[in-house]
PyMOL commands that place a pseudoatom at each C-alpha (Angstrom):
pseudoatom trace, name=CA, resn=MET, resi=1, chain=A, elem=C, hetatm=0, pos=[-69.870, -79.376, -52.056]
pseudoatom trace, name=CA, resn=THR, resi=2, chain=A, elem=C, hetatm=0, pos=[-70.324, -79.681, -48.287]
pseudoatom trace, name=CA, resn=ASP, resi=3, chain=A, elem=C, hetatm=0, pos=[-67.414, -80.968, -46.196]
pseudoatom trace, name=CA, resn=ILE, resi=4, chain=A, elem=C, hetatm=0, pos=[-69.045, -83.932, -44.424]
pseudoatom trace, name=CA, resn=ALA, resi=5, chain=A, elem=C, hetatm=0, pos=[-65.908, -84.789, -42.437]
pseudoatom trace, name=CA, resn=GLY, resi=6, chain=A, elem=C, hetatm=0, pos=[-65.777, -81.183, -41.206]
pseudoatom trace, name=CA, resn=LEU, resi=7, chain=A, elem=C, hetatm=0, pos=[-69.454, -81.338, -40.251]
pseudoatom trace, name=CA, resn=GLU, resi=8, chain=A, elem=C, hetatm=0, pos=[-68.828, -84.568, -38.327]
pseudoatom trace, name=CA, resn=ARG, resi=9, chain=A, elem=C, hetatm=0, pos=[-65.971, -82.905, -36.419]
pseudoatom trace, name=CA, resn=LEU, resi=10, chain=A, elem=C, hetatm=0, pos=[-68.319, -80.044, -35.513]
pseudoatom trace, name=CA, resn=ILE, resi=11, chain=A, elem=C, hetatm=0, pos=[-71.389, -82.161, -34.707]
pseudoatom trace, name=CA, resn=GLU, resi=12, chain=A, elem=C, hetatm=0, pos=[-69.924, -85.174, -32.877]
pseudoatom trace, name=CA, resn=PRO, resi=13, chain=A, elem=C, hetatm=0, pos=[-68.715, -83.335, -29.736]
pseudoatom trace, name=CA, resn=GLU, resi=14, chain=A, elem=C, hetatm=0, pos=[-72.091, -81.590, -29.411]
pseudoatom trace, name=CA, resn=VAL, resi=15, chain=A, elem=C, hetatm=0, pos=[-73.977, -84.881, -29.711]
pseudoatom trace, name=CA, resn=ARG, resi=16, chain=A, elem=C, hetatm=0, pos=[-71.584, -86.617, -27.318]
pseudoatom trace, name=CA, resn=ASN, resi=17, chain=A, elem=C, hetatm=0, pos=[-71.881, -83.781, -24.751]
pseudoatom trace, name=CA, resn=LEU, resi=18, chain=A, elem=C, hetatm=0, pos=[-75.621, -84.427, -24.693]
pseudoatom trace, name=CA, resn=GLY, resi=19, chain=A, elem=C, hetatm=0, pos=[-74.938, -88.097, -23.902]
pseudoatom trace, name=CA, resn=TYR, resi=20, chain=A, elem=C, hetatm=0, pos=[-75.573, -89.624, -27.341]
pseudoatom trace, name=CA, resn=ASP, resi=21, chain=A, elem=C, hetatm=0, pos=[-73.442, -91.392, -29.949]
pseudoatom trace, name=CA, resn=LEU, resi=22, chain=A, elem=C, hetatm=0, pos=[-73.240, -90.050, -33.492]
pseudoatom trace, name=CA, resn=VAL, resi=23, chain=A, elem=C, hetatm=0, pos=[-74.086, -92.705, -36.093]
pseudoatom trace, name=CA, resn=ARG, resi=24, chain=A, elem=C, hetatm=0, pos=[-73.975, -90.777, -39.379]
pseudoatom trace, name=CA, resn=VAL, resi=25, chain=A, elem=C, hetatm=0, pos=[-73.897, -87.298, -40.908]
pseudoatom trace, name=CA, resn=MET, resi=26, chain=A, elem=C, hetatm=0, pos=[-75.048, -86.985, -44.510]
pseudoatom trace, name=CA, resn=MET, resi=27, chain=A, elem=C, hetatm=0, pos=[-76.335, -84.373, -46.945]
pseudoatom trace, name=CA, resn=ILE, resi=28, chain=A, elem=C, hetatm=0, pos=[-79.381, -85.621, -48.847]
pseudoatom trace, name=CA, resn=GLY, resi=29, chain=A, elem=C, hetatm=0, pos=[-81.639, -84.062, -51.419]
pseudoatom trace, name=CA, resn=GLY, resi=30, chain=A, elem=C, hetatm=0, pos=[-80.666, -81.899, -54.361]
pseudoatom trace, name=CA, resn=ALA, resi=31, chain=A, elem=C, hetatm=0, pos=[-79.070, -78.470, -54.513]
pseudoatom trace, name=CA, resn=SER, resi=32, chain=A, elem=C, hetatm=0, pos=[-82.503, -76.823, -54.459]
pseudoatom trace, name=CA, resn=ASP, resi=33, chain=A, elem=C, hetatm=0, pos=[-83.684, -78.721, -51.351]
pseudoatom trace, name=CA, resn=PRO, resi=34, chain=A, elem=C, hetatm=0, pos=[-80.679, -79.889, -49.265]
pseudoatom trace, name=CA, resn=THR, resi=35, chain=A, elem=C, hetatm=0, pos=[-81.156, -81.639, -45.923]
pseudoatom trace, name=CA, resn=LEU, resi=36, chain=A, elem=C, hetatm=0, pos=[-78.455, -82.246, -43.337]
pseudoatom trace, name=CA, resn=GLN, resi=37, chain=A, elem=C, hetatm=0, pos=[-79.321, -85.644, -41.908]
pseudoatom trace, name=CA, resn=VAL, resi=38, chain=A, elem=C, hetatm=0, pos=[-77.874, -86.475, -38.494]
pseudoatom trace, name=CA, resn=MET, resi=39, chain=A, elem=C, hetatm=0, pos=[-78.411, -89.957, -37.058]
pseudoatom trace, name=CA, resn=ALA, resi=40, chain=A, elem=C, hetatm=0, pos=[-77.664, -90.543, -33.403]
pseudoatom trace, name=CA, resn=GLU, resi=41, chain=A, elem=C, hetatm=0, pos=[-78.482, -93.047, -30.676]
pseudoatom trace, name=CA, resn=ARG, resi=42, chain=A, elem=C, hetatm=0, pos=[-78.469, -93.483, -26.924]
pseudoatom trace, name=CA, resn=PRO, resi=43, chain=A, elem=C, hetatm=0, pos=[-75.474, -95.679, -26.060]
pseudoatom trace, name=CA, resn=ASP, resi=44, chain=A, elem=C, hetatm=0, pos=[-77.532, -97.737, -23.606]
pseudoatom trace, name=CA, resn=THR, resi=45, chain=A, elem=C, hetatm=0, pos=[-80.592, -98.426, -25.793]
pseudoatom trace, name=CA, resn=ARG, resi=46, chain=A, elem=C, hetatm=0, pos=[-79.317, -97.741, -29.346]
pseudoatom trace, name=CA, resn=GLN, resi=47, chain=A, elem=C, hetatm=0, pos=[-82.573, -95.856, -29.883]
pseudoatom trace, name=CA, resn=LEU, resi=48, chain=A, elem=C, hetatm=0, pos=[-83.866, -92.280, -29.761]
pseudoatom trace, name=CA, resn=ASP, resi=49, chain=A, elem=C, hetatm=0, pos=[-87.297, -90.980, -28.942]
pseudoatom trace, name=CA, resn=ILE, resi=50, chain=A, elem=C, hetatm=0, pos=[-88.891, -87.728, -30.119]
pseudoatom trace, name=CA, resn=ALA, resi=51, chain=A, elem=C, hetatm=0, pos=[-87.631, -85.805, -27.063]
pseudoatom trace, name=CA, resn=ASP, resi=52, chain=A, elem=C, hetatm=0, pos=[-84.058, -86.978, -27.772]
pseudoatom trace, name=CA, resn=CYS, resi=53, chain=A, elem=C, hetatm=0, pos=[-84.316, -85.839, -31.409]
pseudoatom trace, name=CA, resn=GLU, resi=54, chain=A, elem=C, hetatm=0, pos=[-85.679, -82.484, -30.312]
pseudoatom trace, name=CA, resn=ARG, resi=55, chain=A, elem=C, hetatm=0, pos=[-82.887, -82.007, -27.761]
pseudoatom trace, name=CA, resn=ILE, resi=56, chain=A, elem=C, hetatm=0, pos=[-80.175, -82.803, -30.302]
pseudoatom trace, name=CA, resn=SER, resi=57, chain=A, elem=C, hetatm=0, pos=[-81.832, -80.676, -32.974]
pseudoatom trace, name=CA, resn=HIS, resi=58, chain=A, elem=C, hetatm=0, pos=[-81.962, -77.597, -30.726]
pseudoatom trace, name=CA, resn=ARG, resi=59, chain=A, elem=C, hetatm=0, pos=[-78.289, -77.968, -29.741]
pseudoatom trace, name=CA, resn=LEU, resi=60, chain=A, elem=C, hetatm=0, pos=[-77.134, -78.532, -33.325]
pseudoatom trace, name=CA, resn=SER, resi=61, chain=A, elem=C, hetatm=0, pos=[-79.228, -75.655, -34.672]
pseudoatom trace, name=CA, resn=GLU, resi=62, chain=A, elem=C, hetatm=0, pos=[-77.466, -73.272, -32.293]
pseudoatom trace, name=CA, resn=CYS, resi=63, chain=A, elem=C, hetatm=0, pos=[-74.039, -74.720, -33.084]
pseudoatom trace, name=CA, resn=LEU, resi=64, chain=A, elem=C, hetatm=0, pos=[-74.583, -74.728, -36.856]
pseudoatom trace, name=CA, resn=ASP, resi=65, chain=A, elem=C, hetatm=0, pos=[-75.981, -71.180, -36.830]
pseudoatom trace, name=CA, resn=LEU, resi=66, chain=A, elem=C, hetatm=0, pos=[-72.821, -69.962, -35.074]
pseudoatom trace, name=CA, resn=ALA, resi=67, chain=A, elem=C, hetatm=0, pos=[-70.323, -71.889, -37.207]
pseudoatom trace, name=CA, resn=ASP, resi=68, chain=A, elem=C, hetatm=0, pos=[-72.295, -71.496, -40.473]
pseudoatom trace, name=CA, resn=PRO, resi=69, chain=A, elem=C, hetatm=0, pos=[-70.474, -74.416, -42.194]
pseudoatom trace, name=CA, resn=ILE, resi=70, chain=A, elem=C, hetatm=0, pos=[-73.043, -74.953, -44.957]
pseudoatom trace, name=CA, resn=GLU, resi=71, chain=A, elem=C, hetatm=0, pos=[-73.470, -72.474, -47.775]
pseudoatom trace, name=CA, resn=GLY, resi=72, chain=A, elem=C, hetatm=0, pos=[-77.064, -71.478, -48.459]
pseudoatom trace, name=CA, resn=SER, resi=73, chain=A, elem=C, hetatm=0, pos=[-80.193, -72.725, -46.777]
pseudoatom trace, name=CA, resn=TYR, resi=74, chain=A, elem=C, hetatm=0, pos=[-80.852, -76.316, -45.753]
pseudoatom trace, name=CA, resn=ARG, resi=75, chain=A, elem=C, hetatm=0, pos=[-83.056, -78.366, -43.452]
pseudoatom trace, name=CA, resn=LEU, resi=76, chain=A, elem=C, hetatm=0, pos=[-81.730, -80.139, -40.364]
pseudoatom trace, name=CA, resn=GLU, resi=77, chain=A, elem=C, hetatm=0, pos=[-83.107, -83.639, -39.792]
pseudoatom trace, name=CA, resn=VAL, resi=78, chain=A, elem=C, hetatm=0, pos=[-82.206, -85.498, -36.602]
pseudoatom trace, name=CA, resn=SER, resi=79, chain=A, elem=C, hetatm=0, pos=[-83.263, -89.119, -36.367]
pseudoatom trace, name=CA, resn=SER, resi=80, chain=A, elem=C, hetatm=0, pos=[-82.628, -92.532, -34.931]
pseudoatom trace, name=CA, resn=PRO, resi=81, chain=A, elem=C, hetatm=0, pos=[-80.860, -94.935, -37.291]
pseudoatom trace, name=CA, resn=GLY, resi=82, chain=A, elem=C, hetatm=0, pos=[-83.971, -97.134, -37.325]
pseudoatom trace, name=CA, resn=ILE, resi=83, chain=A, elem=C, hetatm=0, pos=[-84.252, -100.897, -37.283]
pseudoatom trace, name=CA, resn=ASP, resi=84, chain=A, elem=C, hetatm=0, pos=[-82.483, -101.661, -40.570]
pseudoatom trace, name=CA, resn=ARG, resi=85, chain=A, elem=C, hetatm=0, pos=[-79.817, -99.163, -39.613]
pseudoatom trace, name=CA, resn=PRO, resi=86, chain=A, elem=C, hetatm=0, pos=[-76.733, -98.207, -41.574]
pseudoatom trace, name=CA, resn=LEU, resi=87, chain=A, elem=C, hetatm=0, pos=[-73.496, -99.701, -40.286]
pseudoatom trace, name=CA, resn=THR, resi=88, chain=A, elem=C, hetatm=0, pos=[-71.059, -96.804, -40.268]
pseudoatom trace, name=CA, resn=ARG, resi=89, chain=A, elem=C, hetatm=0, pos=[-68.552, -97.559, -37.520]
pseudoatom trace, name=CA, resn=LEU, resi=90, chain=A, elem=C, hetatm=0, pos=[-66.280, -100.582, -37.106]
pseudoatom trace, name=CA, resn=LYS, resi=91, chain=A, elem=C, hetatm=0, pos=[-67.858, -101.283, -33.706]
pseudoatom trace, name=CA, resn=ASP, resi=92, chain=A, elem=C, hetatm=0, pos=[-71.288, -101.616, -35.368]
pseudoatom trace, name=CA, resn=TYR, resi=93, chain=A, elem=C, hetatm=0, pos=[-70.184, -104.855, -37.040]
pseudoatom trace, name=CA, resn=GLY, resi=94, chain=A, elem=C, hetatm=0, pos=[-69.275, -106.407, -33.699]
pseudoatom trace, name=CA, resn=ASP, resi=95, chain=A, elem=C, hetatm=0, pos=[-72.326, -105.013, -31.927]
pseudoatom trace, name=CA, resn=TRP, resi=96, chain=A, elem=C, hetatm=0, pos=[-74.656, -106.502, -34.537]
pseudoatom trace, name=CA, resn=ALA, resi=97, chain=A, elem=C, hetatm=0, pos=[-72.854, -109.851, -34.961]
pseudoatom trace, name=CA, resn=GLY, resi=98, chain=A, elem=C, hetatm=0, pos=[-75.372, -112.623, -35.568]
pseudoatom trace, name=CA, resn=HIS, resi=99, chain=A, elem=C, hetatm=0, pos=[-77.639, -110.376, -37.634]
pseudoatom trace, name=CA, resn=GLU, resi=100, chain=A, elem=C, hetatm=0, pos=[-77.992, -110.258, -41.394]
pseudoatom trace, name=CA, resn=ALA, resi=101, chain=A, elem=C, hetatm=0, pos=[-76.449, -107.349, -43.317]
pseudoatom trace, name=CA, resn=ARG, resi=102, chain=A, elem=C, hetatm=0, pos=[-75.869, -106.095, -46.848]
pseudoatom trace, name=CA, resn=VAL, resi=103, chain=A, elem=C, hetatm=0, pos=[-72.374, -104.777, -47.460]
pseudoatom trace, name=CA, resn=HIS, resi=104, chain=A, elem=C, hetatm=0, pos=[-71.336, -102.874, -50.591]
pseudoatom trace, name=CA, resn=LEU, resi=105, chain=A, elem=C, hetatm=0, pos=[-67.629, -102.375, -51.267]
pseudoatom trace, name=CA, resn=ALA, resi=106, chain=A, elem=C, hetatm=0, pos=[-65.989, -99.497, -53.130]
pseudoatom trace, name=CA, resn=GLU, resi=107, chain=A, elem=C, hetatm=0, pos=[-63.773, -101.965, -55.031]
pseudoatom trace, name=CA, resn=PRO, resi=108, chain=A, elem=C, hetatm=0, pos=[-64.300, -105.670, -55.781]
pseudoatom trace, name=CA, resn=HIS, resi=109, chain=A, elem=C, hetatm=0, pos=[-63.107, -108.277, -53.265]
pseudoatom trace, name=CA, resn=GLU, resi=110, chain=A, elem=C, hetatm=0, pos=[-62.804, -111.833, -54.569]
pseudoatom trace, name=CA, resn=GLY, resi=111, chain=A, elem=C, hetatm=0, pos=[-64.463, -110.617, -57.777]
pseudoatom trace, name=CA, resn=ARG, resi=112, chain=A, elem=C, hetatm=0, pos=[-67.530, -109.011, -56.192]
pseudoatom trace, name=CA, resn=LYS, resi=113, chain=A, elem=C, hetatm=0, pos=[-68.646, -105.809, -54.524]
pseudoatom trace, name=CA, resn=ASN, resi=114, chain=A, elem=C, hetatm=0, pos=[-71.863, -106.933, -52.782]
pseudoatom trace, name=CA, resn=PHE, resi=115, chain=A, elem=C, hetatm=0, pos=[-72.097, -109.322, -49.839]
pseudoatom trace, name=CA, resn=THR, resi=116, chain=A, elem=C, hetatm=0, pos=[-75.263, -110.322, -47.997]
pseudoatom trace, name=CA, resn=GLY, resi=117, chain=A, elem=C, hetatm=0, pos=[-75.041, -112.610, -45.011]
pseudoatom trace, name=CA, resn=THR, resi=118, chain=A, elem=C, hetatm=0, pos=[-74.684, -112.943, -41.268]
pseudoatom trace, name=CA, resn=LEU, resi=119, chain=A, elem=C, hetatm=0, pos=[-72.224, -110.668, -39.515]
pseudoatom trace, name=CA, resn=GLN, resi=120, chain=A, elem=C, hetatm=0, pos=[-69.611, -112.608, -37.580]
pseudoatom trace, name=CA, resn=GLY, resi=121, chain=A, elem=C, hetatm=0, pos=[-67.996, -109.604, -35.871]
pseudoatom trace, name=CA, resn=THR, resi=122, chain=A, elem=C, hetatm=0, pos=[-64.611, -108.054, -36.533]
pseudoatom trace, name=CA, resn=GLU, resi=123, chain=A, elem=C, hetatm=0, pos=[-60.980, -109.034, -36.447]
pseudoatom trace, name=CA, resn=GLY, resi=124, chain=A, elem=C, hetatm=0, pos=[-58.745, -105.994, -36.289]
pseudoatom trace, name=CA, resn=GLU, resi=125, chain=A, elem=C, hetatm=0, pos=[-59.844, -103.765, -39.181]
pseudoatom trace, name=CA, resn=GLN, resi=126, chain=A, elem=C, hetatm=0, pos=[-61.630, -106.644, -40.944]
pseudoatom trace, name=CA, resn=VAL, resi=127, chain=A, elem=C, hetatm=0, pos=[-65.398, -107.155, -41.006]
pseudoatom trace, name=CA, resn=LEU, resi=128, chain=A, elem=C, hetatm=0, pos=[-66.320, -110.824, -40.931]
pseudoatom trace, name=CA, resn=ILE, resi=129, chain=A, elem=C, hetatm=0, pos=[-69.431, -111.970, -42.764]
pseudoatom trace, name=CA, resn=GLN, resi=130, chain=A, elem=C, hetatm=0, pos=[-70.744, -115.399, -43.679]
pseudoatom trace, name=CA, resn=THR, resi=131, chain=A, elem=C, hetatm=0, pos=[-72.775, -115.291, -46.876]
pseudoatom trace, name=CA, resn=LYS, resi=132, chain=A, elem=C, hetatm=0, pos=[-75.860, -117.406, -47.480]
pseudoatom trace, name=CA, resn=ASP, resi=133, chain=A, elem=C, hetatm=0, pos=[-73.809, -119.919, -49.480]
pseudoatom trace, name=CA, resn=GLY, resi=134, chain=A, elem=C, hetatm=0, pos=[-71.801, -120.655, -46.305]
pseudoatom trace, name=CA, resn=GLU, resi=135, chain=A, elem=C, hetatm=0, pos=[-68.677, -118.804, -47.462]
pseudoatom trace, name=CA, resn=ALA, resi=136, chain=A, elem=C, hetatm=0, pos=[-66.812, -116.770, -44.853]
pseudoatom trace, name=CA, resn=HIS, resi=137, chain=A, elem=C, hetatm=0, pos=[-65.332, -113.438, -45.956]
pseudoatom trace, name=CA, resn=ALA, resi=138, chain=A, elem=C, hetatm=0, pos=[-63.042, -110.941, -44.240]
pseudoatom trace, name=CA, resn=LEU, resi=139, chain=A, elem=C, hetatm=0, pos=[-63.694, -107.496, -45.717]
pseudoatom trace, name=CA, resn=SER, resi=140, chain=A, elem=C, hetatm=0, pos=[-61.541, -104.461, -45.016]
pseudoatom trace, name=CA, resn=PHE, resi=141, chain=A, elem=C, hetatm=0, pos=[-63.596, -101.916, -43.076]
pseudoatom trace, name=CA, resn=HIS, resi=142, chain=A, elem=C, hetatm=0, pos=[-61.955, -99.114, -45.063]
pseudoatom trace, name=CA, resn=GLU, resi=143, chain=A, elem=C, hetatm=0, pos=[-63.118, -100.653, -48.355]
pseudoatom trace, name=CA, resn=ILE, resi=144, chain=A, elem=C, hetatm=0, pos=[-66.801, -100.620, -47.341]
pseudoatom trace, name=CA, resn=ALA, resi=145, chain=A, elem=C, hetatm=0, pos=[-68.758, -97.978, -49.268]
pseudoatom trace, name=CA, resn=SER, resi=146, chain=A, elem=C, hetatm=0, pos=[-72.059, -98.667, -47.476]
pseudoatom trace, name=CA, resn=ALA, resi=147, chain=A, elem=C, hetatm=0, pos=[-73.666, -101.301, -45.294]
pseudoatom trace, name=CA, resn=LYS, resi=148, chain=A, elem=C, hetatm=0, pos=[-76.923, -101.784, -43.458]
pseudoatom trace, name=CA, resn=LEU, resi=149, chain=A, elem=C, hetatm=0, pos=[-78.755, -104.379, -41.459]
pseudoatom trace, name=CA, resn=VAL, resi=150, chain=A, elem=C, hetatm=0, pos=[-81.417, -106.447, -43.197]
pseudoatom trace, name=CA, resn=LEU, resi=151, chain=A, elem=C, hetatm=0, pos=[-84.880, -106.374, -41.648]
pseudoatom trace, name=CA, resn=THR, resi=152, chain=A, elem=C, hetatm=0, pos=[-85.537, -109.840, -40.200]
pseudoatom trace, name=CA, resn=ASP, resi=153, chain=A, elem=C, hetatm=0, pos=[-87.727, -111.193, -37.405]
pseudoatom trace, name=CA, resn=LYS, resi=154, chain=A, elem=C, hetatm=0, pos=[-84.591, -111.690, -35.296]
pseudoatom trace, name=CA, resn=LEU, resi=155, chain=A, elem=C, hetatm=0, pos=[-83.622, -108.028, -35.767]
pseudoatom trace, name=CA, resn=ILE, resi=156, chain=A, elem=C, hetatm=0, pos=[-87.133, -106.815, -34.952]
pseudoatom trace, name=CA, resn=GLN, resi=157, chain=A, elem=C, hetatm=0, pos=[-87.061, -108.835, -31.740]
pseudoatom trace, name=CA, resn=ALA, resi=158, chain=A, elem=C, hetatm=0, pos=[-83.591, -107.495, -30.819]
pseudoatom trace, name=CA, resn=THR, resi=159, chain=A, elem=C, hetatm=0, pos=[-84.616, -103.867, -31.381]
pseudoatom trace, name=CA, resn=ALA, resi=160, chain=A, elem=C, hetatm=0, pos=[-88.092, -103.927, -29.817]
pseudoatom trace, name=CA, resn=PRO, resi=161, chain=A, elem=C, hetatm=0, pos=[-88.850, -100.566, -28.210]
pseudoatom trace, name=CA, resn=LEU, resi=162, chain=A, elem=C, hetatm=0, pos=[-88.003, -100.344, -24.544]
pseudoatom trace, name=CA, resn=SER, resi=163, chain=A, elem=C, hetatm=0, pos=[-91.286, -98.594, -23.902]
pseudoatom trace, name=CA, resn=THR, resi=164, chain=A, elem=C, hetatm=0, pos=[-94.705, -99.210, -25.339]
pseudoatom trace, name=CA, resn=GLU, resi=165, chain=A, elem=C, hetatm=0, pos=[-96.189, -96.273, -23.449]
pseudoatom trace, name=CA, resn=GLY, resi=166, chain=A, elem=C, hetatm=0, pos=[-99.061, -94.879, -25.470]
pseudoatom trace, name=CA, resn=ALA, resi=167, chain=A, elem=C, hetatm=0, pos=[-99.401, -97.994, -27.636]
pseudoatom trace, name=CA, resn=GLU, resi=168, chain=A, elem=C, hetatm=0, pos=[-102.899, -98.595, -26.268]
pseudoatom trace, name=CA, resn=HIS, resi=169, chain=A, elem=C, hetatm=0, pos=[-103.969, -95.335, -27.928]
pseudoatom trace, name=CA, resn=ILE, resi=170, chain=A, elem=C, hetatm=0, pos=[-102.902, -96.360, -31.433]
pseudoatom trace, name=CA, resn=GLU, resi=171, chain=A, elem=C, hetatm=0, pos=[-105.916, -96.835, -33.640]
pseudoatom trace, name=CA, resn=THR, resi=172, chain=A, elem=C, hetatm=0, pos=[-106.027, -99.304, -36.469]
pseudoatom trace, name=CA, resn=VAL, resi=173, chain=A, elem=C, hetatm=0, pos=[-108.284, -98.812, -39.442]
pseudoatom trace, name=CA, resn=GLU, resi=174, chain=A, elem=C, hetatm=0, pos=[-109.755, -101.758, -41.285]
pseudoatom trace, name=CA, resn=GLU, resi=175, chain=A, elem=C, hetatm=0, pos=[-110.448, -101.385, -44.977]
for i in range(1, 175): cmd.bond("trace and resi %d" % i, "trace and resi %d" % (i + 1))
show_as sticks, trace
zoom trace
């Protein structure tokens, strides 16, 4: 089994030195086809473009080849977190306050593990969320197994690309 925390300790300084923030490191795929997935973002735009991904990929390939922390062969995938991004850091919950999210807990809180609603920010180590029934919940950040933003019109508007350069060349095909 791959040491994800060890990979994060190796990868984060390299990503940060390039001027990006690390969002998530994860191994995906099976034993016969493993992929090291690295999600990062520009701190100013919270996005990456192809050139950013390529830059990070080249740096990490060199670093990972030297350290050789993963047994066997694997693919390296560098990407932006996307619109309906995973929420992996405590600061993400404050940054995306006002947007809808799905939060899954490792252990039940108030008799349930799943919460969908509007993020209200954080209070200390607590993630605040108001569910669709109007209930407010304070969830321990350390109890969250996974969380991601829900794709809504408001989120699409908030994450619109900063550049539409080349958009005039996109062809649409009618069926």
